[in-house]
C-alpha positions, 0 to 999 in steps of 0.5 A: 849609095856613094862611097865616101871620100875618106873610105878605105878605097876610092872605087865605086860600088859594084852592082851585083843582082841589083845590089850596090856592093863595095869591093872591100876586104874585111880589113878595109871594112873595119877601117871604115867602121872605125872612122864611122864610130868616131863620127858625129853623124848617124850612119848605117851599113848593110851586110847583104847575103843572097836572101837580102838580094832576093828581097831587094829585087824589084823593091823601090823602097829597099833600093832607096834604103840601099842608096842611103846606106854608107856602104853595103858588103857582100855577106854571101859567096853567091854574090862574090861568085856573081861578081866574077862575071863582071869587069870588076870583082869583089875581093872576098866575102865579108860575113856578118858572123865574122864581122861581129868579132872584128868589130868587138876586137876593134871596140875593145881596142878603141873603147867603143861602146856597143848595144845589142837589140833584138834576137831570140830571148837570151841570145844577145846576153849569151853573145855579149858574154862570149865577146866580153870574155874573148876581148877584155875591156869590151863595153857592151852597154846594153842588151835587150830583146823587145817583144815580137810586136810593135811597141806602144808609143810609151814603150818606144820612147822608153827604148829610145831613152835606154839607148841614148842613156847608154851612149853606144858608138855602135848599135847591132840590130837583130830583127831579120831581113829586111825588118832590121834594115827598116828599123834602123832607117826609121829609128836610128836618128832618134837614138843618136847612135853613130853607127848601126847594122842589122845582124840577123841571127848572128847573136845565136851563132856567136853565143853557140845556140846555133853551130856555125858550119866548118870553115871548108863549107863556108869557103865553098859556099855550102854553109846553107846546107849546114844551117838547113840541117840545124833549122829545117823547118825555118830555112828549107823554104827560104833556101828553096826561094833563094835557089829559084832567085839565083836561077832567075838572075842567071836567066832573066836578070834583076827587075828594073828600077823605075 
C-alpha cells in the first residue's frame, strides 16, 4: 500500500503487527474519502481491528489485498496502543461504527449516493432509516441483504445491474472479515463504484439492533466486554483467539511474509 500524493498527510503507513496503518485522524480520513468519492477510479479502504490483524497474520493473500487498498485505518484500540512502542504512533482510533456516521454526514452535504449491501436481515434498512433521519438530504439509493450462500451467475449479474443502476458513490459491504474485503476485491470493478468499504456488523449498531458500549469503555479499549455480554455465543471464542493473538504478538511477533 502506498499513500496517494493527494492524501491528507504525506507520511507513510505504520506497520503494526503486520498491517500497514495510516496515521490519520477521523477528520483526515474523511478528507480522503471525500476525494475518493469524487474520483473516476474504483478504490477501497479497510478499517482494521484486532480481529482483522489476526486473520492477516501470515496470509499472503490478505497481504496483497492490504497492499491494493487505498488506505487502512486502525479500528481498534489494541492497534493504537501497539503503535506507541514504535518510533511513529497512530494519533487515534478511527472506528468504523463512528466513521459510518461521518460518511453519512459528508454524503448528505456533498450529495454523494450510498448503497448498503449485506448484514443480517432488516439491519441495513433500519440503519438507513436512522441515518436518513439524522442527516436530511442523505441519499441511500439501495439496501439489499443477499442470501448466505454463493449467488448463481444469473443472480450475480442481476446484483451488479442493481448496483450500477443506482450509481452510488460509496458501497458499504457488511459480509464480515475477511469475506467482505475479498468480495470488494473481486466485484468492485464490475459495479463501478468509486469507493467501497467492508463495515462488518456496523448496520446492527447503527440501527440499534445491537447496543454500542458506553463511551468510556470505548476509550479504554473495553468495548469487547460489552459486546461479548450481548453476543456471548458468537463472540466469546473470537475474543479468546484475539487475546491469544495479542500474547503471540508481544512474545513472538508477526509471521514473516515470504
